[in-house]
C-alpha positions in Angstrom: 14.0 24.7 18.6 13.2 21.0 17.8 11.1 20.0 14.8 8.2 18.0 16.0 7.8 14.6 14.4 4.6 14.0 12.4 2.1 11.9 14.3 -0.6 10.0 12.5 -3.2 7.4 13.4 -1.6 4.3 11.9 -3.3 3.1 8.7 -2.7 0.4 6.1 -2.3 -3.3 6.4 -1.5 -4.7 9.8 1.7 -6.8 10.1 1.3 -10.3 11.4 -2.2 -9.6 12.9 -1.0 -6.5 14.7 -3.5 -3.7 15.2 -1.7 -0.4 14.5 -2.6 2.4 16.9 -0.2 5.3 16.2 2.6 6.2 13.8 5.2 8.8 14.7 7.5 9.9 11.9 11.1 9.5 13.0 12.7 10.8 9.8 12.0 10.6 6.0 12.7 6.9 5.9 11.6 5.6 9.3 8.7 5.8 11.7 7.8 4.5 15.1 4.7 2.4 15.2 2.7 1.6 18.3 0.4 -1.5 17.9 -1.6 -4.0 19.8 -0.5 -7.5 19.2 -1.2 -11.0 20.6 1.3 -13.7 21.4 0.2 -17.2 22.6 -3.3 -15.7 23.3 -2.0 -12.9 25.5 -2.2 -9.1 24.6 0.9 -7.0 24.2 1.8 -3.5 23.1 4.5 -3.3 20.4 6.7 -0.2 19.8 8.8 -0.8 16.7 10.8 1.1 14.1 9.4 0.7 10.6 11.6 1.5 7.6 10.9 2.2 3.9 12.0 -0.7 1.7 13.2 -0.6 -1.9 9.7 -0.6 -3.2 8.7 2.4 -1.0 6.6 0.4 1.5 7.0 0.5 5.2 8.3 -2.8 6.8 8.9 -3.6 10.5 12.5 -3.7 11.7 13.9 -5.8 14.5 14.5 -2.5 16.5 11.7 -2.3 19.1 10.1 -3.7 22.2 7.0 -5.7 23.1 5.6 -5.1 26.5 2.6 -6.3 28.6 -0.1 -3.7 29.0 0.5 -3.6 32.8 4.0 -2.3 32.1 3.0 0.7 30.1 2.5 3.2 33.0 5.9 2.5 34.5 7.7 2.7 31.2 6.0 6.0 30.3 7.0 7.3 33.7 10.6 6.3 33.1 10.6 8.0 29.7 9.2 11.2 31.1 11.9 11.2 33.8 14.6 10.6 31.2 13.2 13.4 29.0 13.1 15.9 31.9 16.7 15.1 32.7 17.9 15.7 29.2 15.6 18.8 28.5 13.9 20.1 31.6 12.0 22.9 29.7 11.0 20.7 26.8 8.8 18.1 28.5 5.1 18.8 29.4 
């Protein structure tokens, strides 16, 4: 049985004007953060790995993607298909 990652509504200071939406704990030193962001006046969704630095604070890594809001549904559909292929009973 899998241990479910802890999911929290993102809190704390936003990075570079990002508006955090949700944090999903990946392991003891990393989390996935979903945030609203803007680039050149256009809205985007950012999914990024954040890591704990030497001072114990979370910092954004380069690992992640930034997508247009119109791409979200198609990406979620692809993730669900991939998850079902790997674990047919584990995906709702």
